[in-house]
Predicted model as a PDB file, atoms N, CA, C, CB and O in Angstrom, pLDDT in the B-factor column:
MODEL        1                                                                  
ATOM      1  N   MET A   1      84.863 113.023  89.481  1.00 72.00           N  
ATOM      2  CA  MET A   1      83.889 114.194  90.631  1.00 72.00           C  
ATOM      3  C   MET A   1      84.153 115.458  90.860  1.00 72.00           C  
ATOM      4  CB  MET A   1      83.884 113.869  92.058  1.00 72.00           C  
ATOM      5  O   MET A   1      85.296 115.629  91.284  1.00 72.00           O  
ATOM      6  N   ASN A   2      83.412 116.573  90.718  1.00 94.00           N  
ATOM      7  CA  ASN A   2      83.692 117.776  90.843  1.00 94.00           C  
ATOM      8  C   ASN A   2      84.233 117.935  91.938  1.00 94.00           C  
ATOM      9  CB  ASN A   2      82.803 118.513  90.675  1.00 94.00           C  
ATOM     10  O   ASN A   2      84.167 116.980  92.711  1.00 94.00           O  
ATOM     11  N   MET A   3      84.946 119.170  92.385  1.00 94.00           N  
ATOM     12  CA  MET A   3      85.563 119.115  94.028  1.00 94.00           C  
ATOM     13  C   MET A   3      84.607 119.778  94.585  1.00 94.00           C  
ATOM     14  CB  MET A   3      87.084 119.841  94.453  1.00 94.00           C  
ATOM     15  O   MET A   3      84.562 119.451  95.771  1.00 94.00           O  
ATOM     16  N   GLU A   4      83.382 120.971  94.190  1.00 96.00           N  
ATOM     17  CA  GLU A   4      82.327 120.817  95.159  1.00 96.00           C  
ATOM     18  C   GLU A   4      81.456 119.490  95.565  1.00 96.00           C  
ATOM     19  CB  GLU A   4      81.487 121.688  94.754  1.00 96.00           C  
ATOM     20  O   GLU A   4      80.982 119.315  96.688  1.00 96.00           O  
ATOM     21  N   LYS A   5      81.333 118.643  94.531  1.00 96.00           N  
ATOM     22  CA  LYS A   5      80.566 117.925  95.414  1.00 96.00           C  
ATOM     23  C   LYS A   5      81.387 116.938  96.186  1.00 96.00           C  
ATOM     24  CB  LYS A   5      79.503 117.285  94.713  1.00 96.00           C  
ATOM     25  O   LYS A   5      80.806 116.562  97.204  1.00 96.00           O  
ATOM     26  N   GLN A   6      82.324 116.518  96.036  1.00 97.00           N  
ATOM     27  CA  GLN A   6      83.450 115.802  96.657  1.00 97.00           C  
ATOM     28  C   GLN A   6      84.113 116.614  97.959  1.00 97.00           C  
ATOM     29  CB  GLN A   6      84.567 115.570  95.497  1.00 97.00           C  
ATOM     30  O   GLN A   6      84.938 116.015  98.650  1.00 97.00           O  
ATOM     31  N   LEU A   7      83.687 118.176  98.324  1.00 97.00           N  
ATOM     32  CA  LEU A   7      83.862 118.618  99.235  1.00 97.00           C  
ATOM     33  C   LEU A   7      82.342 118.653 100.533  1.00 97.00           C  
ATOM     34  CB  LEU A   7      84.468 119.789  98.655  1.00 97.00           C  
ATOM     35  O   LEU A   7      82.345 118.640 101.764  1.00 97.00           O  
ATOM     36  N   LEU A   8      81.311 118.697  99.609  1.00 97.00           N  
ATOM     37  CA  LEU A   8      79.904 118.268  99.986  1.00 97.00           C  
ATOM     38  C   LEU A   8      80.076 116.915 101.159  1.00 97.00           C  
ATOM     39  CB  LEU A   8      79.009 117.755  98.414  1.00 97.00           C  
ATOM     40  O   LEU A   8      79.835 116.848 102.364  1.00 97.00           O  
ATOM     41  N   ASP A   9      80.622 115.892 100.136  1.00 97.00           N  
ATOM     42  CA  ASP A   9      80.687 114.359 100.798  1.00 97.00           C  
ATOM     43  C   ASP A   9      81.234 114.248 101.952  1.00 97.00           C  
ATOM     44  CB  ASP A   9      81.416 113.379 100.064  1.00 97.00           C  
ATOM     45  O   ASP A   9      80.823 113.492 102.832  1.00 97.00           O  
ATOM     46  N   VAL A  10      82.828 115.468 102.101  1.00 98.00           N  
ATOM     47  CA  VAL A  10      83.635 115.429 103.046  1.00 98.00           C  
ATOM     48  C   VAL A  10      82.311 115.896 104.519  1.00 98.00           C  
ATOM     49  CB  VAL A  10      85.099 116.574 102.596  1.00 98.00           C  
ATOM     50  O   VAL A  10      82.133 115.200 105.519  1.00 98.00           O  
ATOM     51  N   LEU A  11      81.632 117.130 104.226  1.00 98.00           N  
ATOM     52  CA  LEU A  11      81.335 118.141 104.829  1.00 98.00           C  
ATOM     53  C   LEU A  11      80.167 116.934 105.595  1.00 98.00           C  
ATOM     54  CB  LEU A  11      80.921 119.647 103.861  1.00 98.00           C  
ATOM     55  O   LEU A  11      79.993 116.986 106.812  1.00 98.00           O  
ATOM     56  N   ARG A  12      79.490 115.974 104.809  1.00 97.00           N  
ATOM     57  CA  ARG A  12      78.161 115.261 104.938  1.00 97.00           C  
ATOM     58  C   ARG A  12      78.787 114.131 105.971  1.00 97.00           C  
ATOM     59  CB  ARG A  12      77.412 114.619 103.317  1.00 97.00           C  
ATOM     60  O   ARG A  12      78.339 113.700 107.033  1.00 97.00           O  
ATOM     61  N   ARG A  13      79.511 113.945 105.539  1.00 97.00           N  
ATOM     62  CA  ARG A  13      80.180 112.689 106.328  1.00 97.00           C  
ATOM     63  C   ARG A  13      80.934 113.025 107.464  1.00 97.00           C  
ATOM     64  CB  ARG A  13      81.138 111.889 105.480  1.00 97.00           C  
ATOM     65  O   ARG A  13      80.942 112.134 108.314  1.00 97.00           O  
ATOM     66  N   VAL A  14      81.726 114.288 107.804  1.00 97.00           N  
ATOM     67  CA  VAL A  14      82.328 114.864 109.094  1.00 97.00           C  
ATOM     68  C   VAL A  14      80.936 115.082 110.151  1.00 97.00           C  
ATOM     69  CB  VAL A  14      83.232 116.490 108.711  1.00 97.00           C  
ATOM     70  O   VAL A  14      80.688 114.731 111.305  1.00 97.00           O  
ATOM     71  N   PHE A  15      80.278 115.764 109.216  1.00 97.00           N  
ATOM     72  CA  PHE A  15      79.281 116.366 110.319  1.00 97.00           C  
ATOM     73  C   PHE A  15      78.062 115.868 110.922  1.00 97.00           C  
ATOM     74  CB  PHE A  15      78.842 117.411 109.901  1.00 97.00           C  
ATOM     75  O   PHE A  15      77.261 116.288 111.757  1.00 97.00           O  
ATOM     76  N   LYS A  16      78.290 114.112 109.724  1.00 97.00           N  
ATOM     77  CA  LYS A  16      76.597 113.268 109.929  1.00 97.00           C  
ATOM     78  C   LYS A  16      75.911 114.069 109.322  1.00 97.00           C  
ATOM     79  CB  LYS A  16      75.803 113.036 111.503  1.00 97.00           C  
ATOM     80  O   LYS A  16      75.025 114.425 110.100  1.00 97.00           O  
ATOM     81  N   ASP A  17      75.823 114.480 108.535  1.00 96.00           N  
ATOM     82  CA  ASP A  17      74.377 115.242 107.810  1.00 96.00           C  
ATOM     83  C   ASP A  17      73.962 114.747 106.323  1.00 96.00           C  
ATOM     84  CB  ASP A  17      74.649 117.019 107.600  1.00 96.00           C  
ATOM     85  O   ASP A  17      74.368 115.524 105.459  1.00 96.00           O  
ATOM     86  N   PRO A  18      73.441 113.936 105.966  1.00 96.00           N  
ATOM     87  CA  PRO A  18      73.536 114.079 104.407  1.00 96.00           C  
ATOM     88  C   PRO A  18      72.567 114.827 103.901  1.00 96.00           C  
ATOM     89  CB  PRO A  18      73.477 112.849 103.672  1.00 96.00           C  
ATOM     90  O   PRO A  18      71.916 114.242 103.035  1.00 96.00           O  
ATOM     91  N   SER A  19      72.227 115.958 104.143  1.00 95.00           N  
ATOM     92  CA  SER A  19      71.380 117.050 103.813  1.00 95.00           C  
ATOM     93  C   SER A  19      71.741 118.542 103.439  1.00 95.00           C  
ATOM     94  CB  SER A  19      70.655 117.118 104.795  1.00 95.00           C  
ATOM     95  O   SER A  19      71.221 119.510 102.884  1.00 95.00           O  
ATOM     96  N   LEU A  20      72.990 118.165 104.086  1.00 96.00           N  
ATOM     97  CA  LEU A  20      74.372 119.972 104.308  1.00 96.00           C  
ATOM     98  C   LEU A  20      74.111 119.864 102.697  1.00 96.00           C  
ATOM     99  CB  LEU A  20      76.980 119.793 105.117  1.00 96.00           C  
ATOM    100  O   LEU A  20      73.719 118.860 102.102  1.00 96.00           O  
ATOM    101  N   ASP A  21      74.412 121.099 102.154  1.00 96.00           N  
ATOM    102  CA  ASP A  21      74.053 121.594 100.465  1.00 96.00           C  
ATOM    103  C   ASP A  21      75.100 122.794 101.018  1.00 96.00           C  
ATOM    104  CB  ASP A  21      71.941 122.142  99.760  1.00 96.00           C  
ATOM    105  O   ASP A  21      75.532 122.950 102.160  1.00 96.00           O  
ATOM    106  N   GLU A  22      75.404 123.736  99.574  1.00 96.00           N  
ATOM    107  CA  GLU A  22      76.520 124.904  99.723  1.00 96.00           C  
ATOM    108  C   GLU A  22      76.200 126.138 100.453  1.00 96.00           C  
ATOM    109  CB  GLU A  22      76.937 125.402  98.392  1.00 96.00           C  
ATOM    110  O   GLU A  22      76.912 127.127 100.282  1.00 96.00           O  
ATOM    111  N   THR A  23      74.960 126.180 101.438  1.00 97.00           N  
ATOM    112  CA  THR A  23      74.465 127.199 102.688  1.00 97.00           C  
ATOM    113  C   THR A  23      75.034 126.797 103.603  1.00 97.00           C  
ATOM    114  CB  THR A  23      73.041 127.318 103.125  1.00 97.00           C  
ATOM    115  O   THR A  23      74.788 127.547 104.547  1.00 97.00           O  
ATOM    116  N   CYS A  24      76.110 125.496 104.078  1.00 97.00           N  
ATOM    117  CA  CYS A  24      76.441 125.375 105.432  1.00 97.00           C  
ATOM    118  C   CYS A  24      77.468 126.141 105.532  1.00 97.00           C  
ATOM    119  CB  CYS A  24      76.686 124.102 105.927  1.00 97.00           C  
ATOM    120  O   CYS A  24      78.349 126.446 104.728  1.00 97.00           O  
ATOM    121  N   SER A  25      77.235 126.462 106.764  1.00 97.00           N  
ATOM    122  CA  SER A  25      78.137 127.501 107.963  1.00 97.00           C  
ATOM    123  C   SER A  25      77.651 126.890 109.588  1.00 97.00           C  
ATOM    124  CB  SER A  25      77.500 129.615 107.793  1.00 97.00           C  
ATOM    125  O   SER A  25      76.766 126.186 110.076  1.00 97.00           O  
ATOM    126  N   GLN A  26      78.850 127.661 110.023  1.00 97.00           N  
ATOM    127  CA  GLN A  26      79.100 127.282 111.655  1.00 97.00           C  
ATOM    128  C   GLN A  26      77.915 128.002 112.143  1.00 97.00           C  
ATOM    129  CB  GLN A  26      80.674 127.875 112.474  1.00 97.00           C  
ATOM    130  O   GLN A  26      77.399 127.798 113.242  1.00 97.00           O  
ATOM    131  N   LYS A  27      77.414 129.063 111.058  1.00 96.00           N  
ATOM    132  CA  LYS A  27      75.812 129.718 111.805  1.00 96.00           C  
ATOM    133  C   LYS A  27      74.857 128.655 111.760  1.00 96.00           C  
ATOM    134  CB  LYS A  27      74.972 131.122 110.899  1.00 96.00           C  
ATOM    135  O   LYS A  27      73.991 128.642 112.634  1.00 96.00           O  
ATOM    136  N   ASN A  28      74.873 127.630 110.758  1.00 96.00           N  
ATOM    137  CA  ASN A  28      73.290 127.385 110.197  1.00 96.00           C  
ATOM    138  C   ASN A  28      73.645 125.229 110.630  1.00 96.00           C  
ATOM    139  CB  ASN A  28      72.965 128.129 107.606  1.00 96.00           C  
ATOM    140  O   ASN A  28      72.889 124.283 110.410  1.00 96.00           O  
ATOM    141  N   CYS A  29      74.974 125.233 111.227  1.00 96.00           N  
ATOM    142  CA  CYS A  29      74.806 123.750 111.187  1.00 96.00           C  
ATOM    143  C   CYS A  29      75.522 123.348 112.707  1.00 96.00           C  
ATOM    144  CB  CYS A  29      75.644 122.993 109.684  1.00 96.00           C  
ATOM    145  O   CYS A  29      76.719 123.472 112.969  1.00 96.00           O  
ATOM    146  N   ALA A  30      74.865 123.033 113.271  1.00 95.00           N  
ATOM    147  CA  ALA A  30      75.181 122.448 114.760  1.00 95.00           C  
ATOM    148  C   ALA A  30      76.123 122.006 114.771  1.00 95.00           C  
ATOM    149  CB  ALA A  30      74.470 121.540 115.361  1.00 95.00           C  
ATOM    150  O   ALA A  30      76.942 122.602 115.470  1.00 95.00           O  
ATOM    151  N   ALA A  31      76.521 120.986 114.189  1.00 97.00           N  
ATOM    152  CA  ALA A  31      77.287 119.954 114.093  1.00 97.00           C  
ATOM    153  C   ALA A  31      78.994 120.739 114.093  1.00 97.00           C  
ATOM    154  CB  ALA A  31      76.754 119.040 112.662  1.00 97.00           C  
ATOM    155  O   ALA A  31      80.011 120.193 114.522  1.00 97.00           O  
ATOM    156  N   TRP A  32      78.916 121.926 113.575  1.00 97.00           N  
ATOM    157  CA  TRP A  32      79.962 122.225 113.481  1.00 97.00           C  
ATOM    158  C   TRP A  32      80.947 123.236 114.571  1.00 97.00           C  
ATOM    159  CB  TRP A  32      79.777 122.567 112.393  1.00 97.00           C  
ATOM    160  O   TRP A  32      81.080 124.452 114.428  1.00 97.00           O  
ATOM    161  N   ASP A  33      81.454 122.571 115.453  1.00 96.00           N  
ATOM    162  CA  ASP A  33      81.801 123.264 116.509  1.00 96.00           C  
ATOM    163  C   ASP A  33      83.269 122.951 116.392  1.00 96.00           C  
ATOM    164  CB  ASP A  33      81.059 122.899 117.827  1.00 96.00           C  
ATOM    165  O   ASP A  33      83.667 122.809 115.236  1.00 96.00           O  
ATOM    166  N   SER A  34      84.214 122.806 117.422  1.00 95.00           N  
ATOM    167  CA  SER A  34      85.443 123.080 117.468  1.00 95.00           C  
ATOM    168  C   SER A  34      86.154 121.577 117.289  1.00 95.00           C  
ATOM    169  CB  SER A  34      85.745 123.902 118.781  1.00 95.00           C  
ATOM    170  O   SER A  34      87.224 121.452 116.693  1.00 95.00           O  
ATOM    171  N   MET A  35      85.634 120.768 117.712  1.00 96.00           N  
ATOM    172  CA  MET A  35      85.653 119.523 117.790  1.00 96.00           C  
ATOM    173  C   MET A  35      85.739 119.037 116.123  1.00 96.00           C  
ATOM    174  CB  MET A  35      84.386 119.057 118.679  1.00 96.00           C  
ATOM    175  O   MET A  35      86.750 118.627 115.554  1.00 96.00           O  
ATOM    176  N   ASN A  36      84.360 119.215 115.526  1.00 97.00           N  
ATOM    177  CA  ASN A  36      84.488 118.569 114.253  1.00 97.00           C  
ATOM    178  C   ASN A  36      85.173 119.728 113.095  1.00 97.00           C  
ATOM    179  CB  ASN A  36      82.894 117.997 113.813  1.00 97.00           C  
ATOM    180  O   ASN A  36      85.389 119.528 111.899  1.00 97.00           O  
ATOM    181  N   GLN A  37      85.445 121.107 113.972  1.00 97.00           N  
ATOM    182  CA  GLN A  37      86.527 121.434 112.761  1.00 97.00           C  
ATOM    183  C   GLN A  37      87.620 120.898 112.695  1.00 97.00           C  
ATOM    184  CB  GLN A  37      86.942 122.638 112.656  1.00 97.00           C  
ATOM    185  O   GLN A  37      88.232 120.760 111.636  1.00 97.00           O  
ATOM    186  N   LEU A  38      88.101 120.447 114.017  1.00 96.00           N  
ATOM    187  CA  LEU A  38      89.605 119.446 113.737  1.00 96.00           C  
ATOM    188  C   LEU A  38      89.128 118.386 112.499  1.00 96.00           C  
ATOM    189  CB  LEU A  38      90.169 118.287 115.454  1.00 96.00           C  
ATOM    190  O   LEU A  38      89.568 118.258 111.357  1.00 96.00           O  
ATOM    191  N   ASN A  39      88.140 117.748 113.152  1.00 97.00           N  
ATOM    192  CA  ASN A  39      87.773 116.271 111.545  1.00 97.00           C  
ATOM    193  C   ASN A  39      87.726 117.098 110.593  1.00 97.00           C  
ATOM    194  CB  ASN A  39      85.995 115.144 111.365  1.00 97.00           C  
ATOM    195  O   ASN A  39      88.588 116.928 109.731  1.00 97.00           O  
ATOM    196  N   LEU A  40      87.073 117.873 110.457  1.00 98.00           N  
ATOM    197  CA  LEU A  40      87.106 118.643 108.664  1.00 98.00           C  
ATOM    198  C   LEU A  40      88.095 118.486 108.049  1.00 98.00           C  
ATOM    199  CB  LEU A  40      87.030 120.187 108.425  1.00 98.00           C  
ATOM    200  O   LEU A  40      88.179 118.068 106.894  1.00 98.00           O  
ATOM    201  N   VAL A  41      89.268 118.925 109.021  1.00 98.00           N  
ATOM    202  CA  VAL A  41      90.680 119.337 109.028  1.00 98.00           C  
ATOM    203  C   VAL A  41      91.369 118.550 108.103  1.00 98.00           C  
ATOM    204  CB  VAL A  41      91.328 119.232 110.345  1.00 98.00           C  
ATOM    205  O   VAL A  41      91.900 118.773 107.015  1.00 98.00           O  
ATOM    206  N   ILE A  42      91.140 117.018 109.224  1.00 98.00           N  
ATOM    207  CA  ILE A  42      92.065 115.908 108.814  1.00 98.00           C  
ATOM    208  C   ILE A  42      91.519 115.160 107.552  1.00 98.00           C  
ATOM    209  CB  ILE A  42      92.247 114.870 110.019  1.00 98.00           C  
ATOM    210  O   ILE A  42      92.085 114.630 106.596  1.00 98.00           O  
ATOM    211  N   GLU A  43      90.154 115.324 107.920  1.00 98.00           N  
ATOM    212  CA  GLU A  43      89.095 114.757 106.007  1.00 98.00           C  
ATOM    213  C   GLU A  43      89.915 115.259 105.046  1.00 98.00           C  
ATOM    214  CB  GLU A  43      87.173 115.671 105.480  1.00 98.00           C  
ATOM    215  O   GLU A  43      90.629 114.550 104.337  1.00 98.00           O  
ATOM    216  N   LEU A  44      89.831 116.846 104.962  1.00 98.00           N  
ATOM    217  CA  LEU A  44      90.279 117.199 104.038  1.00 98.00           C  
ATOM    218  C   LEU A  44      91.750 117.046 103.290  1.00 98.00           C  
ATOM    219  CB  LEU A  44      89.975 118.078 104.261  1.00 98.00           C  
ATOM    220  O   LEU A  44      92.085 116.761 102.140  1.00 98.00           O  
ATOM    221  N   GLU A  45      92.412 117.353 104.422  1.00 98.00           N  
ATOM    222  CA  GLU A  45      94.030 117.125 104.278  1.00 98.00           C  
ATOM    223  C   GLU A  45      94.023 115.349 103.687  1.00 98.00           C  
ATOM    224  CB  GLU A  45      95.025 117.398 106.191  1.00 98.00           C  
ATOM    225  O   GLU A  45      94.932 115.044 102.915  1.00 98.00           O  
ATOM    226  N   MET A  46      93.008 114.272 104.073  1.00 97.00           N  
ATOM    227  CA  MET A  46      93.502 112.883 103.621  1.00 97.00           C  
ATOM    228  C   MET A  46      92.976 113.384 102.644  1.00 97.00           C  
ATOM    229  CB  MET A  46      93.145 111.402 104.173  1.00 97.00           C  
ATOM    230  O   MET A  46      93.803 113.868 101.871  1.00 97.00           O  
ATOM    231  N   GLU A  47      91.737 113.501 102.276  1.00 96.00           N  
ATOM    232  CA  GLU A  47      90.610 113.398 100.910  1.00 96.00           C  
ATOM    233  C   GLU A  47      91.327 114.518  99.787  1.00 96.00           C  
ATOM    234  CB  GLU A  47      88.625 114.042 101.434  1.00 96.00           C  
ATOM    235  O   GLU A  47      90.900 114.368  98.642  1.00 96.00           O  
ATOM    236  N   PHE A  48      92.089 115.330  99.916  1.00 97.00           N  
ATOM    237  CA  PHE A  48      92.483 116.275  98.596  1.00 97.00           C  
ATOM    238  C   PHE A  48      94.063 116.135  98.964  1.00 97.00           C  
ATOM    239  CB  PHE A  48      91.758 118.186  98.549  1.00 97.00           C  
ATOM    240  O   PHE A  48      94.746 117.061  98.526  1.00 97.00           O  
ATOM    241  N   GLY A  49      94.432 115.600  99.354  1.00 97.00           N  
ATOM    242  CA  GLY A  49      96.352 115.294  99.630  1.00 97.00           C  
ATOM    243  C   GLY A  49      97.124 116.756  99.936  1.00 97.00           C  
ATOM    244  O   GLY A  49      98.201 117.123  99.466  1.00 97.00           O  
ATOM    245  N   ILE A  50      96.175 117.537 100.944  1.00 97.00           N  
ATOM    246  CA  ILE A  50      96.883 118.650 101.184  1.00 97.00           C  
ATOM    247  C   ILE A  50      97.408 119.127 102.510  1.00 97.00           C  
ATOM    248  CB  ILE A  50      96.208 119.497 100.747  1.00 97.00           C  
ATOM    249  O   ILE A  50      97.117 118.376 103.441  1.00 97.00           O  
ATOM    250  N   SER A  51      98.163 120.270 102.845  1.00 97.00           N  
ATOM    251  CA  SER A  51      97.977 120.545 103.753  1.00 97.00           C  
ATOM    252  C   SER A  51      97.695 121.647 104.459  1.00 97.00           C  
ATOM    253  CB  SER A  51      98.494 120.177 103.961  1.00 97.00           C  
ATOM    254  O   SER A  51      98.160 122.477 103.677  1.00 97.00           O  
ATOM    255  N   LEU A  52      97.241 122.327 105.436  1.00 97.00           N  
ATOM    256  CA  LEU A  52      96.168 123.313 106.282  1.00 97.00           C  
ATOM    257  C   LEU A  52      96.847 123.661 106.737  1.00 97.00           C  
ATOM    258  CB  LEU A  52      95.101 123.066 107.124  1.00 97.00           C  
ATOM    259  O   LEU A  52      97.636 122.846 107.215  1.00 97.00           O  
ATOM    260  N   GLU A  53      97.174 125.517 107.025  1.00 97.00           N  
ATOM    261  CA  GLU A  53      98.053 125.638 108.057  1.00 97.00           C  
ATOM    262  C   GLU A  53      96.560 126.335 108.761  1.00 97.00           C  
ATOM    263  CB  GLU A  53      99.728 126.588 107.800  1.00 97.00           C  
ATOM    264  O   GLU A  53      95.414 126.168 108.344  1.00 97.00           O  
ATOM    265  N   PRO A  54      97.101 127.316 110.191  1.00 97.00           N  
ATOM    266  CA  PRO A  54      96.136 127.285 111.483  1.00 97.00           C  
ATOM    267  C   PRO A  54      95.399 128.555 110.577  1.00 97.00           C  
ATOM    268  CB  PRO A  54      96.928 127.646 113.433  1.00 97.00           C  
ATOM    269  O   PRO A  54      94.233 128.335 110.250  1.00 97.00           O  
ATOM    270  N   GLU A  55      95.950 129.760 110.187  1.00 97.00           N  
ATOM    271  CA  GLU A  55      95.745 130.597 109.427  1.00 97.00           C  
ATOM    272  C   GLU A  55      94.566 130.143 108.511  1.00 97.00           C  
ATOM    273  CB  GLU A  55      96.914 130.905 108.861  1.00 97.00           C  
ATOM    274  O   GLU A  55      93.514 130.728 108.768  1.00 97.00           O  
ATOM    275  N   GLU A  56      94.505 129.204 107.472  1.00 97.00           N  
ATOM    276  CA  GLU A  56      93.633 129.085 106.937  1.00 97.00           C  
ATOM    277  C   GLU A  56      92.382 128.297 107.652  1.00 97.00           C  
ATOM    278  CB  GLU A  56      94.111 128.689 105.933  1.00 97.00           C  
ATOM    279  O   GLU A  56      91.197 128.476 107.372  1.00 97.00           O  
ATOM    280  N   ILE A  57      92.809 127.541 108.470  1.00 97.00           N  
ATOM    281  CA  ILE A  57      91.816 126.492 109.428  1.00 97.00           C  
ATOM    282  C   ILE A  57      90.753 127.692 109.966  1.00 97.00           C  
ATOM    283  CB  ILE A  57      92.824 125.530 111.024  1.00 97.00           C  
ATOM    284  O   ILE A  57      89.545 127.491 109.841  1.00 97.00           O  
ATOM    285  N   GLY A  58      91.068 128.489 110.349  1.00 96.00           N  
ATOM    286  CA  GLY A  58      90.485 129.667 111.161  1.00 96.00           C  
ATOM    287  C   GLY A  58      89.754 130.451 109.955  1.00 96.00           C  
ATOM    288  O   GLY A  58      88.663 130.954 110.225  1.00 96.00           O  
ATOM    289  N   ARG A  59      90.223 130.586 108.751  1.00 97.00           N  
ATOM    290  CA  ARG A  59      88.968 131.311 107.920  1.00 97.00           C  
ATOM    291  C   ARG A  59      88.295 130.262 107.360  1.00 97.00           C  
ATOM    292  CB  ARG A  59      89.363 132.374 106.700  1.00 97.00           C  
ATOM    293  O   ARG A  59      87.872 130.524 106.234  1.00 97.00           O  
ATOM    294  N   MET A  60      87.950 128.701 107.930  1.00 97.00           N  
ATOM    295  CA  MET A  60      87.428 128.206 107.268  1.00 97.00           C  
ATOM    296  C   MET A  60      86.062 128.137 107.879  1.00 97.00           C  
ATOM    297  CB  MET A  60      88.072 127.249 106.936  1.00 97.00           C  
ATOM    298  O   MET A  60      85.948 127.470 108.907  1.00 97.00           O  
ATOM    299  N   ILE A  61      84.902 128.802 107.331  1.00 97.00           N  
ATOM    300  CA  ILE A  61      83.615 129.195 108.606  1.00 97.00           C  
ATOM    301  C   ILE A  61      82.360 128.985 107.958  1.00 97.00           C  
ATOM    302  CB  ILE A  61      83.555 130.951 109.236  1.00 97.00           C  
ATOM    303  O   ILE A  61      81.235 129.115 108.443  1.00 97.00           O  
ATOM    304  N   ASP A  62      82.857 128.472 106.210  1.00 98.00           N  
ATOM    305  CA  ASP A  62      81.603 128.115 105.842  1.00 98.00           C  
ATOM    306  C   ASP A  62      82.021 127.480 104.602  1.00 98.00           C  
ATOM    307  CB  ASP A  62      80.543 129.251 105.752  1.00 98.00           C  
ATOM    308  O   ASP A  62      83.178 127.466 104.183  1.00 98.00           O  
ATOM    309  N   PHE A  63      80.911 126.907 103.988  1.00 98.00           N  
ATOM    310  CA  PHE A  63      80.781 126.186 102.355  1.00 98.00           C  
ATOM    311  C   PHE A  63      82.014 127.045 101.621  1.00 98.00           C  
ATOM    312  CB  PHE A  63      78.915 126.541 101.371  1.00 98.00           C  
ATOM    313  O   PHE A  63      83.175 126.756 101.908  1.00 98.00           O  
ATOM    314  N   PRO A  64      81.771 127.933 100.824  1.00 97.00           N  
ATOM    315  CA  PRO A  64      82.346 128.495 100.196  1.00 97.00           C  
ATOM    316  C   PRO A  64      83.961 129.128 100.541  1.00 97.00           C  
ATOM    317  CB  PRO A  64      81.455 129.179  99.969  1.00 97.00           C  
ATOM    318  O   PRO A  64      84.831 129.364  99.703  1.00 97.00           O  
ATOM    319  N   SER A  65      84.036 129.282 101.776  1.00 98.00           N  
ATOM    320  CA  SER A  65      85.441 129.712 102.496  1.00 98.00           C  
ATOM    321  C   SER A  65      86.249 128.558 102.628  1.00 98.00           C  
ATOM    322  CB  SER A  65      85.284 130.350 103.981  1.00 98.00           C  
ATOM    323  O   SER A  65      87.450 128.673 102.874  1.00 98.00           O  
ATOM    324  N   VAL A  66      85.330 126.701 102.390  1.00 98.00           N  
ATOM    325  CA  VAL A  66      86.025 126.212 103.038  1.00 98.00           C  
ATOM    326  C   VAL A  66      87.013 125.403 101.387  1.00 98.00           C  
ATOM    327  CB  VAL A  66      85.109 125.331 104.345  1.00 98.00           C  
ATOM    328  O   VAL A  66      88.106 124.872 101.192  1.00 98.00           O  
ATOM    329  N   LEU A  67      85.796 125.761 100.563  1.00 97.00           N  
ATOM    330  CA  LEU A  67      86.132 125.490  98.570  1.00 97.00           C  
ATOM    331  C   LEU A  67      87.042 125.814  98.388  1.00 97.00           C  
ATOM    332  CB  LEU A  67      85.427 126.183  97.329  1.00 97.00           C  
ATOM    333  O   LEU A  67      88.036 125.215  97.976  1.00 97.00           O  
ATOM    334  N   GLU A  68      86.769 127.563  98.854  1.00 97.00           N  
ATOM    335  CA  GLU A  68      88.221 128.624  98.305  1.00 97.00           C  
ATOM    336  C   GLU A  68      89.493 127.782  98.710  1.00 97.00           C  
ATOM    337  CB  GLU A  68      88.378 130.432  99.272  1.00 97.00           C  
ATOM    338  O   GLU A  68      90.161 127.263  97.817  1.00 97.00           O  
ATOM    339  N   ILE A  69      89.871 127.623 100.138  1.00 97.00           N  
ATOM    340  CA  ILE A  69      90.985 127.372 100.703  1.00 97.00           C  
ATOM    341  C   ILE A  69      91.374 126.130 100.148  1.00 97.00           C  
ATOM    342  CB  ILE A  69      90.917 127.413 102.073  1.00 97.00           C  
ATOM    343  O   ILE A  69      92.602 126.159 100.071  1.00 97.00           O  
ATOM    344  N   VAL A  70      90.816 124.753  99.606  1.00 97.00           N  
ATOM    345  CA  VAL A  70      91.045 123.754  99.124  1.00 97.00           C  
ATOM    346  C   VAL A  70      91.122 123.891  97.738  1.00 97.00           C  
ATOM    347  CB  VAL A  70      90.288 122.949  99.538  1.00 97.00           C  
ATOM    348  O   VAL A  70      91.993 123.189  97.223  1.00 97.00           O  
ATOM    349  N   LYS A  71      90.396 124.663  96.902  1.00 96.00           N  
ATOM    350  CA  LYS A  71      91.194 125.064  95.603  1.00 96.00           C  
ATOM    351  C   LYS A  71      92.522 125.191  95.343  1.00 96.00           C  
ATOM    352  CB  LYS A  71      90.894 126.108  95.256  1.00 96.00           C  
ATOM    353  O   LYS A  71      93.379 124.566  94.719  1.00 96.00           O  
ATOM    354  N   SER A  72      92.404 126.747  96.380  1.00 96.00           N  
ATOM    355  CA  SER A  72      93.622 127.246  96.198  1.00 96.00           C  
ATOM    356  C   SER A  72      95.000 126.404  96.786  1.00 96.00           C  
ATOM    357  CB  SER A  72      93.487 128.547  96.776  1.00 96.00           C  
ATOM    358  O   SER A  72      96.089 126.977  96.820  1.00 96.00           O  
ATOM    359  N   LYS A  73      94.827 124.901  97.272  1.00 94.00           N  
ATOM    360  CA  LYS A  73      95.574 123.894  97.677  1.00 94.00           C  
ATOM    361  C   LYS A  73      95.632 123.446  96.713  1.00 94.00           C  
ATOM    362  CB  LYS A  73      95.297 123.131  98.588  1.00 94.00           C  
ATOM    363  O   LYS A  73      96.300 124.188  95.993  1.00 94.00           O  
ATOM    364  N   VAL A  74      95.176 122.248  95.990  1.00 90.00           N  
ATOM    365  CA  VAL A  74      94.630 122.087  94.705  1.00 90.00           C  
ATOM    366  C   VAL A  74      95.385 121.916  93.395  1.00 90.00           C  
ATOM    367  CB  VAL A  74      93.918 123.069  94.557  1.00 90.00           C  
ATOM    368  O   VAL A  74      96.075 121.065  92.833  1.00 90.00           O  
ATOM    369  N   ALA A  75      94.810 123.414  93.137  1.00 68.00           N  
ATOM    370  CA  ALA A  75      95.500 124.170  91.503  1.00 68.00           C  
ATOM    371  C   ALA A  75      97.173 124.225  91.796  1.00 68.00           C  
ATOM    372  CB  ALA A  75      94.805 126.279  91.131  1.00 68.00           C  
ATOM    373  O   ALA A  75      97.936 124.665  90.936  1.00 68.00           O  
TER     374      ALA A  75                                                      
ENDMDL                                                                          
END                                                                             
């Protein structure tokens, strides 16, 4: 499974929205609130076997930024 699809699966699971796509962001996804941001961090860390820093978590505002951060940790 490629990383983009894997990440979308995590986002869809955390935000309980199977229709989410690569345009998902804090601005257009009502479920992306502060509580689900924490849930997202936990799921990403478990799914990809990574550890996210507070600064990185703060930059995770949309699909592209999350993908970039996860890629930098996994690579």
